[in-house]
N, C-alpha and C positions, 0 to 999 in steps of 0.2 A: 446636705441635711437628710435627704431621702436615703442616701447610701448608709449614713450613720444609723438612722432609724431602722433600716433593714437589717443591718448587722446586729443591732440590739435585739430586735425581735427574733432573729435567728438564734442568738445566745439564750434567750428566754425559752424558746422552743426546745433547744438542745438540753437545757438544764431540766426541764419538765419531762423530757422523753428519756432521760438516762435511767437505767435500772429496769427491773422486771417486776411486774405486779400480778403475776399469774394466780398465786394463791389468794391474795386479797380480792382480786376481781371475781374469782369463782365463788368466794364466800358472799360477796355483795350481790352477785347474781342470784344466789340461793335465797338471800333475804328478800330481794326484789320479787322473786316468784311467790314467796309466802305472802308478802304484802298485797300482791295482785289478787291472790285467791281470797284473802280476807276482805278486800274492797269489793270483790265480785259478789260475795255473800251480802255485804251491807247494801250494795246497790239493789240486789233482788229484794231484800227486806224492805227498803224504803221506796222502792219503785222509781229510783232515780238518784241524783246527786244532792238531794236536799239535806242530807246529813253533813255535808261539808260546812264548816263554820263560816258564818257570814263575816266575822271579824278577820280582816286580812292579816293583822299582826299575829294572830294565834294559829293561822293555817299551817305555817312551817312546823311549829312544834307539834301540832295535831298530826301532820303528815308523817313526822318522824316516829310517832307512837305506833303507827301501823306496821313499822318494820318489826320483824320477829324478835330481834335482839335488843333488849333495853340498853345494852352498852352502846350500841350504834345509834340508837334513836336520839341520844343526847349529845352525840359527838359531831362528826363531819358529814354524815350521810344526809341528814335533813336539808342542809343548805345546798346539796348537790342533786336533790331530787325534785321532780316536777310531776304533778298529776294533771293529765290532759283529758278532756272529754272526747266524745266521738268525732267532733269537728276539729279537734286539734287545739282548742282554746284551753288556756291554763286555768285550772280550778284552784290549785294550791301549789306552793313551791315556786321555784324560779327556773325558767327555761334558759339554757345556756345559749348565748349568741354564737352564730357560726364563726365570727371573727375571733372570739375568745377560744373557740375550739381549735381553730388553726394556729392561734398564737401559742397556747399552752400545751399543744399536742394532747388534747383530751379525747378520750373515747366516750361515746354515748351508747349506753345500753338501754334498749326499749323492751318493755314487757307489756303486752296487750292485756287488758282486763276484759274477760269474756263472760257473758251472761247468756245461757241457752245457746252457746255456740256463736254468738255474734259479739263483735267488739263494741263496748260501750265507752271505752276510754283506754288510757295507757299510762304506765309509769316510765319516766325517762330519768336515768341516773347518769351523771357525769362521773367517769372513772379515770383517774390519772394513771399514767403508765407506771409511775413510780409511787408505791404506796406511801412513802414518806412525804409526798407532796399533796396528800389529801387535804390537809388543813389549809395550805396555801391556795389550792384550787377552790376550796369552799369559800375562802375569803374573797377571792377574785370574782366568783359567781355572785356573791351577795353584794359586791360593790361594782358590778360590771357597768351599771348605768353611770355611776360617778366616774369610772375609768373612761367611759366613752366620751363624757363631757370634757374630761381632762385632756384626752387625746385630741379632741376637736379644737380645744383652746390652744394646745401646743402646736397643732398644725397651723392654726390661724396666726399665732404669734410668729411661727417660723416663716410663714408666707409673707407677713408684714416686714419682718427683719430682712428677708431676702429681697423684697421689693425696694426697701430703703437702701440696701447696699447696692442693688442693681442700678437704682436711680442715681446714686452717688457716683457710679462709674459711667453711666450712660450720658449724663448731662455734659461733663467735660469732653467726652469722646465725640458727642454730637456737635459740640461747639467747635472742636478741632476739625471735624468733617466739613461743617459750614464754612469755617475759615479757609480750609483748603480749596473749596469750590470758589470762594471769592478771590483767592490768590490766582487761581487758574483763569479767572475772568479779568485779571490785571487790576484788581482792587487791592493795591499794595498798602493802602492805609488801614487795612483790616487789623484789628487787635482782638484778642480773646482774654477773658478774665484769667488771671494767674495768681489767685489768692490761696491756692492749696499748697500744702507743704510736703506732699508725697510725690511719687514719680509722675503722676499726671500733671501736677503743678510744674515740675521741671520741664515736662514736654510742652506745656503751654508757654512757659517763659522762652524756651528755645524757638517755638513757633513765632512768638512776637519779635524775637531778635532777627529771625529770618525775614519776617515781613518788613521790619525796619530796614534791614540791609537791602532788600529788593526795592523798597521805596526810594532809598538813597540812590541805588543804581539806576532806577528809572528816571529820577530827577537829573542825575548826572548825564544820562543818555540824552534826555531832551535838551539839556543845556549844551551838550556837546554838538548836537545837530544844529541848534540855533546859532551857536558861535561859529561853527564851521561854515554854515551858509552865509553868515554875515561877513566873515573874513574872505570868502570866495567872491561874494557879490561886489565888494569894494573895488578890487583891481579890475574885475571884469567890467564894471560900470565905467571906470576910467578909460579902459581900452576901447570900449564900445563908443564912448563919447568922442574920443580922438578919431576913431575910424569914420564915424558919421560926419565929423567936421571936415575930414579930408574928402569924403565923398561929395559933400555939399559945396566944396571949394572954399570953405571958411578958413581952413588951415591947409597950407600946401604940404605935400609929402616930402618935406626936406629931410636932410640927414638928422637934424636935431629932433624933429618930431618922430621920425622912425626910431631913433635911439630911445626916446621916452617910452614908446610902445614896447621896445625890447626890454627895457628895465622892468616895466610892469609885468611882462611875460615871464621874466626871470624870477621876479618876486612870487608870482603865482605858481611857478614850477617848484620853487623851494617850499612854498606852503604845502603843496600837494605831496611832495616828498616827505616832509615832516609828518603830515597826517598819516601817510602810508606807513612810515616807520613806527609811529605810535600805535596804530592799529595792529601791526604785526607783533609789537611788544606785548600788547594786551592779550593777544591770542597765543602768545608763547611761540610764535612762528618766526621770530626775528633770528636771522642767521648769526650765530655766535661761534667763534673759533678761539676759545681761551688757550693760552700758552703761558709757560713760565717766562716772566720778563722782569726787568728792573724798571719799576714804575717811575722812580725818580729820574733815571736817565731819559726815559721817554718824555717826562714832563719838562725837563730842561731843554730837550730838543725842540718841543713845541714852543717853549718860551723863547728860544733863540729865533725862531721863525717870526715872532711878533716884535722883535727889537725895532725894526724900521717903522712899523706901524705905531708903536709907542712914541718913537721920536717925532713922527709927524704930528701926533696928537699933543705934543708938548708935555709928555708925562715922564717922570723919573721912575725907571724900572729897577727893582732891587731883587736879586736872587739870593735866597738864604742858603745855609750850609746843608750838605747832604745828610739825610737821616741815617741812623745806625744800621737799619735794615730796610730794604725796599723791594725785595723779591715777592711778587704776587702772581696769582694765576688769573689772567684776564685776557680779553680780546684787544690786541694792540690798536686795531683800526677803530674800534668803538671808544676805547679810552682816549685816543688821540682826538676823536670827534668831540668828546665831552670837554676836554681841556681847551680845545680850540674855541668852542662855543663860549666857555667861561671867560677866557682871555679876550675874545672879541667883544664881549659885553663890557668888560672893564675899559677897553680901548675906546669903545663907542660912547659910553655914558659918563666916564670920569671927566671932571672939569679940567680944561687945559691948565698946566702948571701943577697938577696934582701928582700923586704917587701910586704906583702899583708894585706889590711885593708878593713873591711866591716863596713859600717855605714848606718844609716837610718835617714831620715828627712821628714817632712811634708811640702808640698808646696801647698797652697790653698786647693783643695779637692783631692789631690793625695798623696800617700805614695811613696817615692823614696828610693829604696834600692841601695846603691852606693858601687861598688867594685872597689878599686884602687890597682894597683900593680906597682912595680918598673921596671927598665929597663929589656929588651929592649922595646923601645917605638914603636909606629906605625907612619909611615910618614903621614904628614897632608893630602897628596893627597889620601891616602888609607883609611882614617877614614870614609869618606862618603860612601865607598863601603863595609865596614864591614857589614855583614849580607846578602850580595848577595850570591846566590848559587854558590858553587865551587870557591869562591874567597878566595885566601890565600895571606897573606902578605909575601913578599920575602925580604931578605932570612931568617930572624931570626924566624919568625913565619911561617914555611913552612911545607910541607908534610913530611919532614924528621922527624918531631916530631909526626907523626901519624894522622894528620888531613886530611879530604877530602874536607874541605871547606863547609860542610853542617850544622855543629853544630850551628853556630850563626844564619844562615838562619832559621833553625828549631825553635830556641829559639824565634826569632822575630815573626814568624807565630803563635807559641803557645800563645804568649802574645797578639798579635793583635786579635786572635780569641776570647779572653776573654775581649776585650776592653782596654787592657793595652798596654804598649809600651816599646821598648828597644832602647837606644841611646848610642853613644860612643863619647868619647872626650879624649884629652890628660890628663893624670893623673898628679897631683902635685908631685907624688912620682917618676915620670920619665917614667912610663910605660903607660898602657891603663886604662881608666876609663870606666866602664860599668854601666849604670843607668837603673834600672828596675822601671818603673813608673806604679803604680797600683791605680785605682780610689778607694777612701775610701768609705766604706759602709755608706749609709745614713740611 
């Protein structure tokens, strides 16, 4: 606003300063000299300025009559003329304000009124540089007080508008700053108002989404730490109890008791390995060596390795037809680990006398390896949570069968790291359907 006002004032000054007023200025100076001489004579005659009219409204017209030219006395000279006493006080006319002089590029001509060689007053005439601007300058001088009030009001309104605009920006920015400080202090429940429809509102909504994501991550981290400590505590407690019983002589260190300790140590080792693999997958540091391979051939190879285990579990195993295309880019070791985990779950949890079926299909640009098993099924409410860390379906698919709730979570992370996916649904055989989706190689 200040820059715009400055440019406007510069344009006004330039417009008033254009052109030359040499002839007109010389003529007005001559008139001013004549008026000064006449006022000097009147001052000497009256012994002072008592002849100046007391009525303020008639002083300007009266002052213009002292100009030597009647043509000028009734035009624009009188509004531009001021009569001052010896102390510089205005007796008649209007003194031009210095700001108006600077604004309109006005020259001021002063002529002292002398009586017996000493100054008793002065005439001051405002002279525009362009003679065509005399009327405009006269109007501005006669209205300079009103113009000053208008300028002050405009400045006040501009300041108020600027303050309102600045406040409208500062409040949401200050709220964002406070929210950022709270997030730095781990106050992830922090939210800020996001009721604006401009870019600051978009920024506030993005901040709230970030805070919500951080809050969820923090909650997941706490749950992860709590679940991990719980899962580690259980086998360690069993092993400690067994060892203390052997030390106290309550249980002899027989082969069976040592084998029990060994099984718990193996379970603990597998749990630590799964936790380490999950942590590396989260950090993106899991070693992956993707190669071009026939995923269905690898799946049937893993399937064949479980034939004896299915037979011992009393399950009927059925292998579907090969899909039309099965070439993918994946890490064979990690894919084998995923398939082995899924097939192991079916062998462990499916009721004896049930069925297990492996099939393949191509959907758009993906190969889907589908594993179905029979009862027991998974409750619909638990299907969406399959693959979460430490989540186990109760009671049929529980820890009593040996799981710690990390196998499916690890399978999902191993596949996601390779650009693949793992989904679960109810199986038409009555149990669980697991779908491994792999992008086909182009």
